[in-house]
N, C-alpha and C positions, 0 to 999 in steps of 0.2 A: 743463761740459756736463751736462745732465740725462739720465740713462740710464733708459729705459722698459723694463720687463719685458713679455713678450708678454701676460701676464694684465692688467697695469695698462693697456696700450694698448687691449686689447679692452674693458675696463671703461669707459675714457674714450670710446671710439668709440660704445659702446652708449648711454651717457648723452647724448652729443651728438645721436645720431640720435633718441632719445626726445624730447629737448628741442625739436628742430627740428620734430617732428611734433605737438607739444603746443600747446594754446591759449597765447596771449600771457601770460596771468596765471601760467602755469607757471614762467616765468623767475624770478620773485621767490622761488619755493620752492626753487630750486636753490642749495645751499650754495656758499660761496666756495671759495677754493683749499684743497686738502687736506680737503675736506668740512667745513670749519669753518662754523659759523653766525656770520654777521657782524652784530654788534649795534651799534646807536646808542642812547645814553641821552639823554633829553630832560628837562631840569629836574633839577638836582641841588644845590640850595642846602640841602637837608635830607635827606629820605629817599632821594633819588636817589643820594647817596653810597654807600648800601648796594647799590644796583643796580650801580654801577660796580665795587665790590669783589667782588660775587658773580660777575659775568660775566668780569671780567678774570682771575680765578683758575680758571675752569672749563674743563676739558679739552674740546676740540672746539668752542670758542667763541672768537671774536676780537672785542674791543672796537675798533671802527674809526672811530667818530664820536661827537662830543658836540654838544649843542645847548642853548643857554641864552641868553635875552635880556639877562642880566646879564653884561657882558663881563668884569668883574672875576672873578666866579666861574668863568666859562668859561676864561679865560686861565690863572688859577691852577691849575685842575684839570688842564688839558692839560699845563702845565709839570710838575706833580707826576708825571703819568703818564710823561712823557718821561724823567724821572729813573729810571724803572723799565723803560726801553727799550720803552715802549708809545707809539707815535706815532699820533695820531688826527687826523682832519679835524674842524674846528670850524665851527659854524654858529650864527648868532643867530636865523635864521628857519626854522621847521620846514618851511615850504613848499619851501625850497631843499634841505634835507636829503632830503625825500621824492622829489626828482628823481633822487637818486643810485641807480645800478644796483649799487653796491658795498655796499649794506645789505640784509640779509634780514629783520631784525626791529627793531622799535622798543620800547624799554623806557622808560616815562615816569612821572615823579614830580613833575610840575608842580603848581601849585595846582589845586583841584577844577574850577574853571570851564573849564579847558583839556582835561580828561581825555577827554571824549567826542569833541570835534572832532578831536583828535589821533588817536583810535582810528578814527574814520570815515575821515579822510583817509588814514591809513596802510593801512587795508584796501583802499581804492580804489586806492592806489599799489602794491598787491600785497605789502605787508609784514605779517608777523605782529606781534602786540602783547602786551606785558606792561603792563597799566595799573593804577596804584595805586588804592586805595580812597579814597572811593567812586568808582565808575566814571563817575559823572555829577554834574552840578550840579542836574539836575531829572529828573523821571520820563520825559519825552519823550526826552531825550538818551540815557538808558540803553537804551531800546528801540531807538533808531536804531543804537546800537553792536551790539546783537544782530543786527539786520537786515543791517548791513554785513558782519559776520563771516560770516553764513550766505551772503549773496549772492556774496561774493568768495572763499568757501572759505578763510577765514583762521583761524589759531589765535590766540585771544585769551584770555589769562589775567588774571583779576582778582587784585589784590594782597591778598587775604584769606588771609594765611599760615596761619591756624589750620586751614584745609582740609588742609594737609599734615602736621598734627600727629597723633601716633599713636593717642591714646586715644579721640578723639571718634567715629570710625566704629564702634568696638566698643561704646561706651556707648550711642549712639543706636540701634544695632541691638538691643542688649539690652533697652532700653526698649520698642521696638516688638514685641518678643517677649512682652510683657505681664507681666514679672516683678514690676512694682510698679503694675500697673493702667494705666489710660488717663492720658494727659497732660491735666492741667487747665490749667496755666499754664506757658509757657516764658518765663522772666524774664531779660532782659538788663540788665546793670548797668555803668554807667560812672561810678564815684565817683573822679574824677581831679582833682587839685588845679589850679584855674585862678584865678590872681590877676588883679586889675584890670590892664588894658592902658593905663591912664592916660587923660587927657582933654586934647585940644588945643583952642586957641581960634581956629583957622583952618586953611586948607589948608596942607599941608606940602610942602616941596620934594622933587621926585623926584631921586634920586641920578643924576649925569651918566653913570654906567656902565650904566644901565638904559634900554632902549628901552621906554618906558611904553606905547606903542601896542601893541607886541607882547605886553607883559606882560598887558594887559587882554584882548586877543584877543576872544573871544565875549562877554565881560562889558561892561557899560557903562563908558565911559571917564570916571570920576568923579574929582573932586579927592581927593587923599589926605587923609582926615580922621582920621588916627591917627598915632601916633608912628612905628610900624614898618610898612614896606610888606610885608616878608617875614613869614611865619608868622601874624601877627595878621589876615591876610585870612580865616582860619577863622571869625572872629567877626562878620563882616558878610555880609548876605544876598547881596550882589552877586557874591561870590566863594566863600563858604563855606556850611557847613550846621551850624555849631556842633559841640559835642563828640559829639553823637549820630552825625553823619556823619564825624567825625574818628577818634577812638579807638573810639567806640561802634559803628561799623559792623562791627567784628570780632565783638562780642558779639551784635549784632543778627543777623548772619549765622549764628552758631552756634545761636542760639535758633530761627531759622526752619529751619535744617538739622535740628535735633532734632525739630521738628514734621513734617518731611517735606513741607512745602508748596512747591509750584512755581507758585504764582500769588499775586496780591495778596489781602489780606483783604476781608471784606465791609464793614468800617467801621473808622474810627479816630477817636480824640479825644485832645486834649492838655491838660494843665494845667501851667503853669510861668511862668517869668519870668527876667529878669536881675536878680539880687538880691544884697544884701550890700555893694554898692559902686555908684558911678555912674562909668561910663567910656565910651569910644567904641565899645564892642562892642554888637551888636544881638541876637545869638542868645541863647537861654536858657542860663543856667548851672545852673538847677534846673528839672527837667522830668520829667513822667511821661506816657507815651503808652500807650494801650490799643488794641491791634489785635485785632479779633474775627474769628476764622476759622470761627465757627459751632460747631465741636466742641471748640475750645480757644482760649485767649487767649494773645497774646504781649504782655507788659507790659515796657516799657522805662523805666528810670530813669536820669536824669542828675543828678549832683551835682558842683559845682565848689568849693563851700565846705567847710571842714574840719568836724571833729566838733562844735566849738563855737567861740564868738567868741574865746576866749583864744588859740586856735591860729592866728588870723588875723595875730597879731603874732609868732609863733614856730613853727618846725617845721611849717608848713602841710602840707608834702609827706608828713610822717610820721604825720599825724593825721587821716586820712580815715575816714569811716564804712564799715561793712561790713554787708551783708545776709547773715546767717549767716556762712559762711566766705568770702564773695566781696565784693571791692571793685570790681575790674574783671574781670568774668566773666559767668557765667550760672548759673541754678539752674532745673532742669527739675522742676516739681512735679507729681507724679502722685497717683492715688487712694490708693496704698499706700506712698508714699515719695517720694524725690527724689534727684537727682544733679546734680553740677556738671560732669559729663563725665569726671571722674577717679575719683570715689568715689560709691557709691550708699548711701543710708541708708533705713531704714524710717521709719514715721511717728513713732516714739519716739526717733529719732536714732541708733539702733544701726546700725553699719556692716554693710552686706550684701556689698559687693563693691568691689574696686579694679580699675580698668581699666589694663592694661599697653599694649595695642595692639601694632601691628607697629612696625618701625623707622621713625623719623621721616624724611621725605623733604624735601630742600631744595626750597622752592617755586619758586625760579628754575630749578633743574635739572629740575623736573617740566615747566615750560614748554618747555625745550629738548627734552625727551623727546617731547613732543607735536608740536613743530615738525618733528622728524625723522620721526615716524610719520605725520603729517598726519591724526591722529585726534583730534577734539575730546574724545572720551570718555576719552582718556588724561589730560586736564587734571583737576587737583584742584579748580580753581575756574574753570570755563568762564564766559564773559562773561554767560550767562543767569543763572547763580547770582549773579554780581556785580550785575547789574542789579536783580534782585528784592530783594536785601537793601538795596542803595542806595536803591531806590524806597521801601522802608518808612521809612527815615530822612526822605526828602522828604515823604512823606505826613503823618508826625507833625508836622513843621515847618510844613506848610501849615495844619493845623488850628490850630496856635499863631498863625500870622501872620494868620489871618482871625478870630481870637477876640476877646474883649472882657474888660476888667478886671471881676473879680467879687469880692464879699465872701465870707467863709467860709461863710455860710449858703447862698448860691447854689451854691457848689462842692459842698457836701454834698447839697443837693437834687438836683443833676444826677446824683449817683452813688448815689441811694438804692436802686436796684435791682441794684447791682453790688457785692457784698461784697468782691471782690478789689481793685477800684479804691478802695473806701472805706479798706481797710487800707493800701494804698499811699499814699493821700493823708494819712492820719493820721501815718504815719511821716515824710512830707515836712514836714508842719506842725511836728512835734517837732524835726526837723533845723533848720528855719528859725528856730524860736524859740530854739534853742540858739546860733544865730549872731546873735541880736539883731534878727531880722527880724519885725516885727509885721505880719502879713498883713491886719489890719484897716485899717492905715494904708498899707502898701505892698502893694497888691492883686496877686494872681496873675491871669494871663490864662487864662480858660476858653475853650478851643477848642470849636467845635461838633462833634457827632458827624457825621462826613462819611461818607456811604454811597458805596461804590466798586463799579464794574463791573469785575471782574477781567479780562474779555476785552478791553475797550477801554482799560483802565488810566486811566479818567477817573472823576471824581466824578459822582454822580447828583443833578441838581437843585441844583447850587451853582456858579453862573457865576463868582463871585469866586475860589473855590478852584481852578476849572479854569484860570483865567488863570495860576496858578502851576505848572501842570503843565509849562509850557514858559517861555520868556523872550523878550524882544525881543533880537535879535542885531544886531551892527554889520556894515555892508557889508564883505565880505571875510572874515568870520569866522562864517558862518552854518552851524549844524548843519542839514543838508538834510532836508526832509520825505521826499524820495525819495533813498535812498542809491544 
């Protein structure tokens, strides 16, 4: 028999009375038994495994459900948890999961094309959401996530974990105090090894353990034209956004954070291509994007090839380029010096300051803190932050996708008034030459300079680019225009 103290009885009675008098949407905000936050993880073939590990070991949180359209992954994971005395309900269809009254929050690490629809549906169902980066497959979707979070008063955390790291708030605040002058360029860097994914000669069979219709969801249901269904979806436009939206979103987010910009830039252009090999990937593996905020530039660089061609045959992973001290990171370049968010230097390279920051906070735990407080300002990476940084990745890719092949003279002519872009392009050309890529023969794609209306989050005067602000959706999997 359960024995209730007078205090616990009164507490329970007051909570019940408050809930009965509250709007219907309140019910999803009420924690489960013992005040635990009840979590369901959706999509865990990769990064989602970290979500499971984080929440199952977190005090005051219970992992109660799993959802994945790959039954092999689903059943194996549930069985492993049961060995640890954690029994969860399993679902293959997110829509069935969202009907459950026993789930308070959704944590999702599905492929990118599902992120926003899961977020919107979860908000509508009264669930809070931890959504992996990028939070969207396109600009429209990200904005709809923000609208849904606000309309339904949901707590939505973006999986940009650097927001919970200790040094960056201190470093960016120090810059804004003017210690090394105004920011001229916030540079994001994603020099990450990406080898060929191979090339197939026809449609590939879908494994029997995967519900492919559910896997595609909001994306077009296309034949599988690559060796692997999982992970390599990053490199095709139907489901991914290349490395700028995969690893690079973290560095994009920190660069924008340093600038302090809470809207999209005035313009963007891209130069790049998929170079060094021929495979079934579509996204650029070598790219530079320049975002103009008027008072500063955000320049993003992606490189998937190693330092030189010799390393394509050996130790590719250990031989990637660096820009100064950074390979995967950021460099904020100011009038009187620079910083990577950990150390600041003057213009001559002399170290000025090291940033220690406060204690690092677990990003998943920060989400739970905000779920309990019901204050979005408690989040380190509110969905609006996630949307804006994800949208930058999409904008750069759109310029690339509507661009045209250009010879080196055309590239340099297009950048003749932009010294920073010229310098970035020159280093890209050296990098490609070292990898045996002759850009006179294998031309780069020059994307147009696209002007942007930050208020509408659409391009000005470019219909083809605006078509890529959103996407065609399949019946049953539509990200709604009115959430």
